Legacy VTK file of the C-alpha trace (Angstrom):
# vtk DataFile Version 3.0
C-alpha trace
ASCII
DATASET POLYDATA
POINTS 75 float
113.367 19.108 6.917
109.966 20.740 6.603
107.066 18.719 7.921
103.326 18.832 7.414
100.837 17.444 9.857
98.293 15.057 8.329
95.363 13.260 9.861
94.833 9.929 8.130
92.437 7.051 8.528
93.700 3.478 8.257
91.944 0.149 8.288
92.043 -1.412 11.770
94.297 -4.277 10.660
96.859 -1.827 9.252
96.720 0.330 12.371
97.373 -2.815 14.439
100.556 -3.381 12.484
101.834 -0.010 13.709
101.226 -0.645 17.405
104.847 -1.549 18.168
106.397 1.064 15.895
107.860 3.876 17.996
108.109 6.591 15.355
105.040 5.996 13.236
105.576 9.153 11.178
109.092 8.117 10.151
107.925 4.582 9.430
105.052 5.756 7.239
107.265 8.299 5.451
109.875 5.650 4.651
107.181 3.219 3.520
105.743 5.802 1.141
109.215 6.609 -0.244
109.905 2.913 -0.837
106.537 2.416 -2.509
106.961 5.418 -4.804
110.496 4.285 -5.725
109.212 0.780 -6.509
106.387 2.165 -8.672
108.792 4.455 -10.525
111.074 1.495 -11.212
108.105 -0.472 -12.572
107.128 2.466 -14.780
110.656 2.841 -16.143
110.962 -0.910 -16.738
107.688 -0.896 -18.679
108.827 2.115 -20.724
112.090 0.347 -21.593
110.193 -2.813 -22.524
107.880 -0.829 -24.795
110.887 0.865 -26.376
112.632 -2.414 -27.071
109.474 -3.861 -28.586
108.961 -0.760 -30.745
112.488 -0.910 -32.179
112.749 -4.708 -32.478
112.265 -4.775 -36.254
114.731 -1.931 -36.854
117.314 -3.541 -34.555
116.962 -6.879 -36.359
117.421 -5.217 -39.758
120.501 -3.367 -38.544
121.934 -6.569 -37.120
121.353 -8.353 -40.417
123.267 -5.616 -42.253
126.341 -6.427 -40.159
126.002 -10.220 -40.308
128.270 -10.359 -43.387
131.172 -8.934 -41.396
131.073 -11.852 -38.984
133.545 -14.475 -40.092
135.557 -12.102 -42.270
138.723 -13.306 -40.591
138.988 -10.503 -38.074
139.150 -11.692 -34.480
LINES 1 76
75 0 1 2 3 4 5 6 7 8 9 10 11 12 13 14 15 16 17 18 19 20 21 22 23 24 25 26 27 28 29 30 31 32 33 34 35 36 37 38 39 40 41 42 43 44 45 46 47 48 49 50 51 52 53 54 55 56 57 58 59 60 61 62 63 64 65 66 67 68 69 70 71 72 73 74
């Protein structure tokens, strides 16, 4: 895996949290991956929610078109 050296500045309280972490680079990399994955999931969830809201009326109309077939004796 290719690596890039970065110099970063952290608040003292955050730096204190890393004192007992042996491989700080790996820990920070994994933390960033987890954060980005979580944010992407939030973004996708919001996009799905917006899509459902946008098509709610159309979905309801389509459902109502099929309501007559319910109870037609077919199980």
